C-alpha positions in Angstrom: -2.5 19.2 -21.6 -1.8 19.9 -18.8 0.5 18.1 -17.0 -0.7 15.2 -14.5 0.8 16.2 -11.0 3.2 13.7 -9.0 4.4 13.2 -5.4 5.6 10.4 -3.5 3.0 8.6 -1.1 5.8 8.9 1.5 5.9 12.6 1.3 2.0 12.7 1.6 2.3 10.9 4.9 4.9 13.9 6.2 2.6 16.4 5.3 -0.4 14.2 6.3 1.4 13.8 9.9 1.7 17.2 10.0 -2.6 18.6 9.6 -3.3 15.8 12.1 -1.1 16.7 14.4 -2.6 20.4 14.5 -5.7 19.1 15.5 -4.9 15.9 17.8 -2.2 16.7 20.4 -1.9 12.2 21.3 -0.3 12.0 18.1 3.5 11.0 18.3 6.0 10.1 16.1 9.1 7.9 16.2 11.4 6.8 13.3 14.4 4.5 13.2 16.9 7.3 12.0 15.3 7.6 8.7 13.1 10.7 9.6 14.1 12.3 6.1 13.8 9.4 4.1 11.1 8.9 5.5 9.3 12.1 5.4 8.4 12.2 9.1 11.2 15.0 10.0 8.5 17.1 8.0 6.5 16.7 11.4 10.2 16.6 13.8 10.2 20.5 12.3 6.7 21.4 13.0 6.3 19.2 16.6 9.1 18.6 17.6 8.3 17.3 21.1 6.2 14.9 19.8 8.6 13.0 17.5 10.8 10.3 18.9 13.9 9.8 17.0 14.3 5.6 18.4 17.7 5.1 16.6 18.7 2.4 14.2 16.9 0.0 16.3 13.8 -0.6 14.5 12.7 -3.5 16.7 13.3 -1.4 19.8 11.0 1.4 18.4 8.0 -1.3 18.0 8.3 -1.7 21.7 8.3 2.0 22.5 4.9 2.1 20.0 3.6 -0.1 22.3 4.2 1.4 25.3 2.9 4.6 24.6 -0.5 3.3 23.0 -1.1 1.7 26.5 -0.6 5.3 28.1 -3.2 6.4 25.4 -1.2 8.3 22.9 -1.4 7.3 19.8 1.8 6.4 18.3 2.9 6.3 14.3 6.1 4.0 14.2 8.2 4.8 11.2 10.4 2.8 8.9 11.2 1.1 5.5 9.5 -1.6 5.3 12.4 -3.9 5.0 12.9 -3.3 8.5 9.4 -2.6 10.0 7.9 -5.8 8.3 10.7 -7.9 8.1 13.7 -6.6 10.5 10.9 -6.0 13.1 8.4 -9.0 13.0 8.6 -10.3 16.3 7.8 -7.3 18.0 5.0 -6.3 15.4 3.9 -9.7 16.3 4.0 -10.5 19.4 3.8 -6.7 21.1 1.2 -4.8 18.9 -0.7 -7.4 16.9 -1.2 -10.2 19.5 -2.4 -7.5 22.4 -4.2 -5.9 19.5 -2.6 -2.4 20.5 -3.7 0.9 18.8 -0.4 1.2 16.7 0.5 2.2 13.4 3.3 1.1 11.6 4.1 3.5 8.1 6.8 1.8 6.2 8.0 3.6 3.3 10.3 2.5 0.4 8.3 -1.1 -0.5 8.6 -2.8 -3.2 11.3 -2.7 -6.6 10.3 0.5 -7.2 13.1 1.8 -4.3 15.3 1.2 -7.2 19.2 1.3 -7.0 19.2 0.2 -3.0 18.6 -3.5 -4.7 17.1 -6.7 -3.5 18.5 -6.8 0.6 16.0 -3.3 0.9 13.1 -3.8 -2.1 10.6 -5.8 0.6 8.3 -7.4 -1.4 6.7 -9.8 1.2 5.4 -7.3 3.8 1.7 -7.6 2.5 1.9 -11.5 2.9 4.0 -11.1 6.2 1.5 -8.5 7.7 -1.9 -9.9 6.8 -0.8 -12.7 8.6 -0.8 -11.2 11.5 -4.6 -11.6 13.2 -6.5 -8.3 13.5 -3.5 -6.1 12.0 -5.4 -3.7 8.9 -3.2 -3.4 6.0 -3.4 -0.4 3.9 -1.3 0.4 0.5 -2.6 3.5 -0.6 -2.3 5.1 -4.5 -1.4 8.6 -4.6 -1.2 11.7 -2.3 -5.0 11.9 -1.6 -5.4 8.6 -0.8 -3.0 8.7 1.3 -4.0 11.5 3.4 -7.1 10.3 3.7 -5.3 6.8 4.8 -3.4 8.0 7.3 -6.5 10.2 8.5 -8.6 6.8 8.8 -5.4 5.1 11.0 -5.8 7.4 13.2 -9.1 7.0 13.7 -9.3 3.3 13.6 -8.6 1.3 17.4 -5.9 -1.4 16.7 -3.1 -1.8 14.8 -2.8 -0.9 11.1 0.5 -1.4 8.5 0.5 1.6 5.8 2.8 1.0 3.0 3.9 3.4 1.1 6.5 4.2 -1.6 9.5 6.6 -2.3 8.8 6.8 -6.6 6.9 9.7 -7.7 3.4 8.2 -8.6 0.8 10.5 -10.6 -2.5 11.4 -8.6 -5.5 10.1 -9.7 -8.0 11.0 -7.5 -9.8 13.8 -7.0 -9.6 15.7 -3.3 -12.8 17.1 -3.6 -15.4 14.1 -4.0 -12.9 11.5 -3.0 -14.2 9.1 0.2 -11.6 7.2 1.8 -13.6 3.9 4.0 -11.1 1.2 5.8 -12.2 -2.2 3.7 -14.0 -0.7 1.1 -12.2 -1.4 -2.5 -12.6 1.9 -5.2 -14.5 1.1 -8.9 -12.8 3.2 -10.8 -13.6 2.1 -14.6 -16.8 0.1 -15.8 -16.0 -2.5 -18.1 -17.3 -6.2 -18.0 -14.7 -7.9 -20.6 -12.4 -8.2 -17.7 -11.6 -6.9 -14.1 -8.5 -5.8 -13.4 -7.8 -5.6 -9.6 -4.6 -3.7 -8.5 -3.5 -1.5 -4.9 -0.5 1.0 -4.6 1.4 2.2 -7.2 0.2 -0.3 -9.8 -2.9 1.4 -10.3 -2.4 4.5 -12.3 -0.3 2.1 -15.2 -3.5 -0.8 -15.1 -6.0 2.1 -15.6 -3.5 3.5 -18.7 -3.8 0.1 -19.5 -7.6 -0.3 -19.6 -7.6 3.0 -21.8 -5.4 1.9 -23.9 -7.1 -1.3 -24.4 -10.5 0.0 -25.0 -9.1 2.8 -27.4 -7.1 0.3 -29.9 -9.1 -3.3 -29.2 -12.3 -2.1 -28.2 -12.2 -4.5 -24.8 -13.5 -3.3 -21.7 -11.8 -3.7 -19.0 -13.2 -2.8 -15.4 -11.0 -1.3 -13.0 -10.6 -1.5 -8.7 -8.3 0.0 -6.7 -8.1 -2.2 -3.2 -6.2 0.4 -0.9 -7.4 -1.7 2.0 -6.0 -5.4 1.3 -7.3 -6.4 5.0 -10.1 -6.3 5.8 -10.8 -7.3 1.5 -13.8 -5.8 0.2 -15.5 -8.7 -0.4 -18.6 -7.6 -1.7 -16.8 -6.1 -4.6 -14.1 -8.3 -5.7 -17.5 -11.2 -6.0 -19.7 -8.8 -7.4 -16.6 -8.0 -10.6 -16.0 -11.9 -10.4 -19.7 -12.8 -11.2 -20.1 -10.0 -13.6 -17.0 -10.5 -16.0 -15.6 -13.9 -15.3 -11.7 -13.4 -15.6 -9.8 -11.2 -13.0 -6.3 -10.4 -13.2 -4.4 -8.7 -9.7 -1.4 -5.9 -10.4 0.5 -5.5 -7.5 4.3 -4.3 -6.3 4.7 -6.8 -4.1 5.5 -11.0 -4.5 2.3 -12.5 -6.2 3.0 -14.8 -2.9 0.8 -13.6 0.0 -0.4 -10.6 -1.4 -3.3 -8.4 -2.8 -3.8 -11.7 -5.5 -3.5 -14.0 -2.9 -6.1 -12.3 -0.8 -8.6 -11.8 -4.1 -7.5 -15.7 -4.8 -8.5 -17.0 -1.6 -12.0 -15.5 -1.1 -12.8 -16.9 -4.5 -11.6 -20.2 -4.3 -14.1 -20.3 -1.2 -16.8 -18.5 -2.5 -17.1 -18.1 -5.9 -14.4 -20.0 -7.7 -12.9 -17.5 -10.9 -10.0 -17.6 -13.3 -7.2 -15.3 -11.6 -3.9 -14.5 -12.9 -2.0 -12.4 -10.5 0.9 -10.0 -11.8 3.3 -9.0 -9.5 7.3 -10.2 -8.4 7.1 -13.9 -9.7 9.2 -16.0 -6.7 12.0 -14.3 -7.0 14.0 -11.1 -5.5 14.4 -7.7 -7.2 18.2 -6.3 -8.4 19.3 -2.5 -8.5 18.6 -0.2 -11.7 16.6 2.7 -12.2 12.8 2.3 -10.1 11.1 3.3 -13.3 13.6 0.7 -15.3 12.5 -2.3 -13.0 9.0 -1.7 -13.0 9.3 -2.1 -16.9 11.3 -5.4 -16.5 8.8 -6.9 -14.0 5.9 -6.3 -16.1 4.0 -3.6 -14.0 4.0 -0.5 -15.9 1.2 0.2 -18.2 3.1 -2.0 -21.5 3.3 -4.8 -18.8 -0.3 -5.3 -17.7 -1.6 -4.4 -21.7 0.5 -7.6 -22.7 -0.7 -9.7 -19.7 -4.1 -8.8 -21.0 -3.9 -9.4 -24.1 -2.3 -12.9 -23.3 -5.5 -13.8 -21.1 -8.6 -12.9 -23.5 
């Protein structure tokens, strides 16, 4: 059996920018002195005249991106999630969100999978911060194929978009020939009627693996949904799953406060009250350590998801 190919979504981002840059000359990439880490350096090498290094000045970078968008350019502003959503929140809110400008914010190194950089750099609050901004689209792609499609969709969408990307390599679960990305539409990955697992980003692959293990060992049929666009949420898909399976478990590499679990719970509490278990970072900070070990400790790997499902049937 061949090994599953893995690639970090931040690298997919860099490659997607180059592909788009070949066709669209209005695409401009900004970075805050992290081009090697965010992989915008790939674009810089191909199109140096359209790459702007704003230095370690993330707040200023958001203002520059806002100004470029007013001139008709389509700027992608890139830095770590901790700096894009955290340090520059005010500028994103007031300079990009409030005037609803056509700026794309690509935030890499999100979540605890940043690993050894530790709690100060492990942004587990960014989805909550960004989805609270009126009109902001929030995307958290699962793999290389979905990331490239998401970057393309973000470019063609007229308005502010926040794209969450990771440092850790992740398995490719989608088929490049058949995959279709639509903003605001989730993807049903596995059928099942015993309960539904709704996941996003890095946690989708282990959720799928846990569902397969449950089917093989316990004959428990778990429906698995990938929500790549957290805002706007695919309400139709979530409500259908809740109605047909009765129980929902959300899994995300983010705080259980404000993220995917909160978005799903907000919807269901209003339109179809349903039991929801939220798996994620449980109102705590992360810590320094290897990314894989941290995901295991916080219950976000296949074993942790499997145990959580068994414990909540």
